[in-house]
Each structure stands twice: as structure tokens, then as C-alpha cells.
C-alpha positions in Angstrom: -21.2 -14.7 -4.0 -21.6 -13.7 -7.6 -23.6 -15.9 -9.9 -21.9 -18.4 -12.2 -20.8 -16.6 -15.4 -21.2 -13.1 -14.0 -18.4 -10.7 -13.2 -16.9 -10.7 -9.7 -17.8 -7.5 -7.8 -15.3 -5.5 -5.8 -15.6 -2.5 -3.5 -12.4 -0.6 -2.9 -12.5 1.5 0.3 -10.3 4.5 -0.2 -9.6 3.5 -3.8 -8.8 6.8 -5.5 -5.2 7.0 -4.3 -2.1 5.8 -6.1 -2.5 2.1 -5.1 -6.3 2.0 -5.2 -6.4 3.6 -8.7 -3.9 1.1 -10.0 -5.9 -1.7 -8.6 -9.2 -0.4 -10.0 -7.6 0.0 -13.5 -6.4 -3.6 -13.3 -9.7 -5.0 -12.3 -12.2 -3.1 -14.4 -11.6 -5.2 -17.5 -12.6 -8.4 -15.8 -14.8 -7.3 -12.8 -17.4 -4.8 -11.6 -15.5 -2.3 -9.5 -16.9 0.4 -7.2 -14.8 2.8 -5.2 -15.8 4.4 -1.9 -14.0 7.7 -1.2 -14.5 11.3 -0.2 -16.1 13.5 -2.8 -13.1 15.8 -2.8 -10.7 13.0 -3.7 -12.6 11.2 -6.5 -13.9 13.7 -9.0 -14.5 12.1 -12.3 -13.7 8.5 -11.1 -15.8 5.8 -12.7 -17.8 3.8 -10.2 -17.3 6.3 -7.4 -19.4 6.1 -4.2 -19.0 9.4 -2.4 -18.7 9.1 1.3 -16.5 9.7 4.3 -15.1 6.4 5.7 -14.6 7.8 9.2 -18.2 9.1 9.4 -20.1 6.3 7.7 -22.3 4.5 10.3 -23.5 1.7 8.0 -21.6 0.3 5.0 -24.2 -2.4 4.3 -26.0 -0.5 1.4 -22.6 -0.4 -0.5 -21.9 -4.1 0.0 -25.0 -5.7 -1.6 -23.8 -8.3 -4.0 -20.1 -7.5 -3.4 -17.7 -10.5 -3.4 -14.5 -8.8 -2.2 -13.6 -5.7 -0.3 -10.2 -4.0 -0.2 -9.7 -1.7 2.8 -7.1 0.8 1.5 -7.9 3.9 3.5 -5.9 5.4 6.3 -6.9 8.2 8.7 -3.5 9.1 10.0 -1.0 11.1 7.9 1.9 8.8 7.0 4.3 11.5 7.9 2.9 12.3 11.3 5.6 11.7 13.9 5.0 10.6 17.4 2.5 8.2 18.9 -1.1 7.6 18.1 -3.2 9.3 20.7 -6.0 7.5 22.5 -8.8 9.5 20.8 -7.0 9.0 17.4 -6.9 5.3 18.0 -10.7 5.2 18.7 -11.4 7.3 15.6 -9.2 5.0 13.4 -10.6 1.7 14.6 -14.3 2.5 14.8 -15.1 2.6 11.0 -13.1 -0.5 10.4 -15.2 -2.4 12.9 -18.4 -1.1 11.3 -17.1 -2.1 7.8 -16.3 -5.7 9.0 -19.7 -6.0 10.7 -21.4 -5.0 7.4 -19.3 -7.5 5.5 -20.6 -10.2 7.8 -24.2 -9.1 7.4 -23.9 -8.9 3.6 -22.0 -12.2 3.2 -18.9 -10.7 1.6 -16.6 -13.6 0.5 -13.2 -12.0 1.0 -11.8 -8.9 2.8 -8.3 -7.6 2.2 -6.7 -5.1 4.5 -3.7 -3.3 3.1 -1.3 -2.6 5.9 2.2 -1.2 5.8 5.3 -3.4 5.7 7.4 -0.2 5.8 6.1 1.0 9.2 4.4 -1.8 11.3 7.7 -3.5 12.0 9.7 -0.5 13.1 13.4 -1.0 13.8 14.4 -4.6 13.6 17.8 -6.1 14.4 18.0 -8.3 11.3 16.8 -8.1 7.7 14.9 -9.3 5.9 11.9 -9.2 8.2 9.5 -12.2 8.4 5.8 -11.9 9.2 6.5 -13.4 12.6 8.6 -10.5 13.8 7.2 -8.4 16.6 6.3 -5.0 15.3 7.4 -1.8 17.1 6.2 1.1 14.9 8.1 4.3 15.1 5.3 6.7 14.0 1.5 7.1 14.3 0.8 5.8 10.8 2.5 2.4 11.6 0.6 2.3 14.9 -2.7 2.9 13.1 -2.0 -0.1 10.8 -0.9 -2.3 13.6 -3.9 -1.4 15.7 -6.3 -2.4 12.9 -4.3 -5.6 12.2 -4.6 -6.7 15.8 -8.3 -6.0 15.9 -8.8 -8.0 12.7 -6.7 -10.9 14.0 -8.6 -11.0 17.2 -12.2 -10.4 16.0 -12.6 -11.4 12.4 -11.9 -15.2 12.4 -15.4 -15.8 11.0 -14.5 -13.8 7.8 -12.2 -14.9 5.0 -9.6 -12.1 5.2 -6.0 -11.4 4.2 -3.7 -8.7 5.7 -1.1 -7.5 3.2 1.9 -5.7 4.7 2.9 -3.7 1.7 6.4 -2.3 1.0 7.1 1.0 -0.9 5.1 0.9 -4.2 6.3 3.3 -6.8 5.5 4.2 -10.4 3.9 6.7 -12.7 0.8 8.6 -11.4 2.1 8.6 -7.8 1.4 11.8 -5.9 4.7 13.1 -4.6 3.2 16.5 -3.5 2.9 15.5 0.1 6.4 14.4 0.8 6.0 10.7 -0.2 6.9 8.8 -3.3 10.7 9.2 -3.2 11.2 7.5 -6.6 8.8 9.8 -8.3 10.1 12.9 -6.5 13.7 12.1 -7.5 12.7 11.3 -11.1 10.6 14.4 -11.5 13.4 16.6 -10.4 16.0 14.8 -12.4 14.0 15.0 -15.6 13.5 18.7 -14.9 17.2 19.3 -14.4 16.8 20.1 -10.7 18.8 18.8 -7.7 17.3 15.9 -5.8 16.7 16.4 -2.1 18.3 13.6 -0.1 17.1 13.1 3.5 20.0 11.9 5.6 23.2 10.3 4.3 21.5 8.0 1.7 22.3 4.8 3.6 18.7 4.1 4.6 17.6 0.8 3.0 14.0 0.3 1.8 12.1 -2.3 -0.1 10.7 -0.9 -3.4 8.3 -2.6 -5.7 6.8 -1.4 -9.0 3.1 -0.6 -8.8 1.9 -3.1 -11.4 3.8 -5.9 -9.7 2.4 -4.9 -6.4 -1.2 -5.0 -7.8 -0.7 -8.5 -9.4 0.8 -9.9 -6.2 -2.1 -8.4 -4.1 -4.6 -10.1 -6.4 -2.6 -13.4 -6.1 -2.9 -13.1 -2.3 -6.6 -12.4 -2.5 -7.1 -15.5 -4.6 -5.0 -17.7 -2.3 -7.1 -20.2 -0.5 -4.8 -21.5 2.2 -4.7 -21.0 5.9 -2.2 -18.1 6.1 -3.8 -14.7 6.8 -0.9 -12.3 6.9 1.6 -11.7 4.1 4.5 -9.4 3.5 4.5 -7.9 0.0 7.7 -6.5 -1.3 10.5 -7.2 -3.7 12.6 -9.0 -1.0 15.5 -6.8 -2.1 16.8 -3.8 -0.1 17.9 -0.7 -1.9 19.4 2.4 -0.3 18.7 5.9 -1.4 22.2 6.0 -2.8 21.3 2.9 -4.9 18.1 4.7 -6.1 20.1 7.8 -7.1 22.5 5.6 -9.1 19.6 3.8 -10.9 18.1 7.2 -11.9 21.5 8.4 -13.1 21.7 5.4 -15.4 18.3 6.2 -16.7 18.8 9.9 -17.3 22.4 9.4 -18.5 24.1 11.9 -16.3 25.1 12.4 -12.6 22.5 14.1 -10.4 23.0 17.2 -8.3 22.2 16.1 -4.8 21.0 18.5 -2.0 21.4 16.9 1.4 18.8 17.6 4.0 18.3 16.4 7.6 16.9 12.9 7.9 13.6 12.1 9.7 13.9 10.5 13.1 11.1 7.9 12.4 12.6 6.6 9.1 13.9 3.0 9.4 15.7 0.6 7.1 13.7 -2.5 6.2 13.5 -5.3 3.7 10.5 -7.7 3.7 11.1 -11.5 3.8 9.0 -12.9 1.0 9.6 -16.6 1.8 6.0 -17.2 3.0 4.6 -15.6 -0.2 6.8 -17.8 -2.3 5.9 -21.0 -0.4 2.2 -20.4 -0.2 1.2 -18.2 -3.1 3.8 -18.6 -5.8 7.1 -17.3 -7.2 7.8 -13.6 -7.1 7.5 -11.7 -10.4 9.0 -8.3 -9.6 10.8 -5.9 -11.8 14.3 -4.9 -10.5 14.6 -1.4 -9.2 16.5 -0.4 -12.3 13.8 -1.8 -14.6 11.0 -0.1 -12.6 12.8 3.2 -12.5 13.3 3.1 -16.3 9.6 2.3 -16.9 8.5 5.0 -14.5 10.7 7.6 -16.2 9.5 6.5 -19.6 5.8 6.9 -18.7 6.4 10.2 -16.8 8.2 11.7 -19.7 5.3 10.6 -22.0 2.7 12.6 -20.1 
């Protein structure tokens, strides 16, 4: 626990990605923030601890004096189809177990595991999806997140932890080079006068939330002192890819040229039920998709 009057200390595991970088920028004005990430992914990042999450045997030296840890890293490619193999499952879970053991030894006050609301639930018969729904992930990434969640729920009751099932965060600075970040990919192509590439028929519904809103809500969940451990985090509003295209067209002021491609078998429609968050944490303060797209476009064009 940090001393009275001193800054709170955070360690972000895997914190040089889109979400982790946004969280670090938000926290650095009011807290001491360190980021643990591979050397190749964090060049020039302030407070960087270079290390490989999967290969680190003891996290204790990095946790001395740390008040809160965010576990943001994943070891499975989000676009890897199929099931999580047995050896992959062992590889995924082992470093998380070592991290939580070290948090116990060092007396870390709070641990936040960022899971995936877009993949842990899989195909559900009704929307929006509450935290109590039984998850049936359709790809290895969702299985990874579910595996870690289950281990935490079964083995970390002596720690003060929160599991955040995050929807699709979007905004400027997202890396859309690996096939993720559909809002940014569509906007980048639209601003360049290129056709957008639409997977499937455009009817798939997702839950999108602007990155700054996601970070604020994550911090609110971290500060929450009640008994609930698992929270959805989304806008609570479903938007199809066709809706997204219409929002972008309003921002750029002209119709988009759409190139239709075959959809991905593991993609599912989902909207997260935010009722528990609103009852336990507070009212949602999320930009609409139209507002978030306009802000993203403005900041992308300014770069």
C-alpha cells in the first residue's frame, strides 16, 4: 500500500498496446506507472520494464511497492481460429499463475484482469449478454481469456481482483495492421479515398466503445469496493458493420465504396449487458458511435 500523500503505483503487464498505452497516458499525471512488455514492443516507452511475460519465472522484483496490477497481455493471436490446444493452454496459464503468486507475496492491493467480452461468450441466443451467461468461445483467443478467468475465480479469492470483460475499444492510435480495429481500418481507407473491405453482409452486431471512455470505466471498476468481481464493459448498444459504415459516411460527407469479402466463421454478434455496472459502479458515460467515430476521424486526420 502506498504511503499517505504519495502517488499510487501501477504496473501494467502488456501495457504498450492500444489499450495499455491509453491507460498509461491517463494514469501518468496522477500515479507512478511502470509497463512490463517485450523489448521489441516498447521502444521509447516511459517506465518500460523489458521482459517476456511467458518466460518470466518470478514477477516479485517488479511488484515491490506496487498498489495495482493490470494484466493486459494475451499469448494467443486474437484471429487464431480453432480450439486452444492443450500445450497452448498450459503456456497461457502458467505465467498468470506466477504473476498472481507474486502479487500475494508482495501484498499488491488490487489486480485487474482484462478479459474479452467480444469472445468469451461466443454465440448467445439473446442480447444483451449478462455476466451470468455461460460462455462458449468460438476461437482460441476467447478460450484463452475464459481459461484465465476460471483459474482466477477458483484460485484467487484471497486477492482483491476484478475481471473486466471488455467490448471492442476503438479510437486514434489503434493498430489496424493485423486485421483488427475495424473502425480505424474503415476510417483510414475512407479518409484516403479507398474502398472499405466489408467481411460478410454487414449485419454482424458488435458493441463498440471509445477508448477514453473504456479507460475511465476500467478505472471506475478498479476503484469499486463492492463484492462483485466480474464486470462487462461496453456501451450496451449494438451496432452493425452497416451502421458503422453509415456513421463514417456522415463524418466524411460522402458514400463509401464497399468491397465485400467472405466473413469469418468465428465472428459472432454480441452486445454486453451493462446493468451490473450501472447498479454497482455508476452511470455509463459513453460516447455514441457517431460521436466516437467523428472524434477518431478528427484525431487521425490531425496526425
